[in-house]
C-alpha positions as CSV (number, residue, x, y, z in Angstrom):
1,X,15.1,217.4,311.3
2,X,14.3,221.2,312.3
3,X,16.7,223.6,310.8
4,X,18.9,225.9,312.8
5,X,20.2,229.4,312.1
6,X,24.0,230.1,313.1
7,X,25.9,233.4,314.1
8,X,26.3,234.2,310.6
9,X,22.7,235.5,310.4
10,X,22.8,239.1,309.4
11,X,19.2,239.4,310.5
12,X,17.7,240.3,306.7
13,X,14.4,238.7,307.6
14,X,14.5,236.6,304.1
15,X,14.2,233.4,306.0
16,X,11.1,234.5,308.0
17,X,9.5,235.9,305.0
18,X,9.9,232.5,303.4
19,X,8.9,230.1,306.2
20,X,5.2,228.8,305.3
21,X,4.4,228.1,308.9
22,X,5.9,231.1,310.6
23,X,8.3,229.0,312.4
24,X,10.8,232.0,312.5
25,X,11.2,234.9,314.6
26,X,13.5,237.9,315.4
27,X,15.9,237.4,318.2
28,X,18.3,239.8,319.8
29,X,21.3,239.1,317.6
30,X,19.9,236.9,315.1
31,X,16.6,235.1,313.8
32,X,15.6,231.8,315.5
33,X,13.7,228.8,314.1
34,X,11.2,227.2,316.5
35,X,11.9,223.5,316.2
36,X,8.4,222.5,317.3
37,X,6.6,224.6,314.3
38,X,9.4,223.7,311.7
39,X,8.4,221.4,309.1
40,X,11.8,220.9,307.3
41,X,10.7,222.1,304.3
42,X,13.9,223.9,303.4
43,X,12.4,227.1,302.2
44,X,14.5,229.3,304.7
45,X,17.6,227.5,303.6
46,X,17.1,228.7,299.9
47,X,16.1,232.1,301.0
48,X,19.2,232.8,303.1
49,X,21.6,235.0,301.3
50,X,24.5,234.1,303.6
51,X,24.0,230.4,304.3
52,X,23.4,230.7,307.9
53,X,20.8,228.1,308.1
54,X,21.4,224.4,308.4
55,X,19.7,221.2,309.2
56,X,20.3,220.7,312.9
C-alpha cells in the first residue's frame, strides 16, 4: 500500500532524499508521493522528522 504525506509536512525534503525510487516530489505546500512509483519500502517514514508520513 503506498504511503501518504499529511498536512504536518514541514517541507524539509528528508523523505525525498530517502526514497530509493524517487517517488516523492515537492508540491506547493507539502511533499507528495506518487502512488504509481511508491514501492512501500518505508524509507520515507523512517526519514520523516515530524511523523507526517503514513500508510494510505
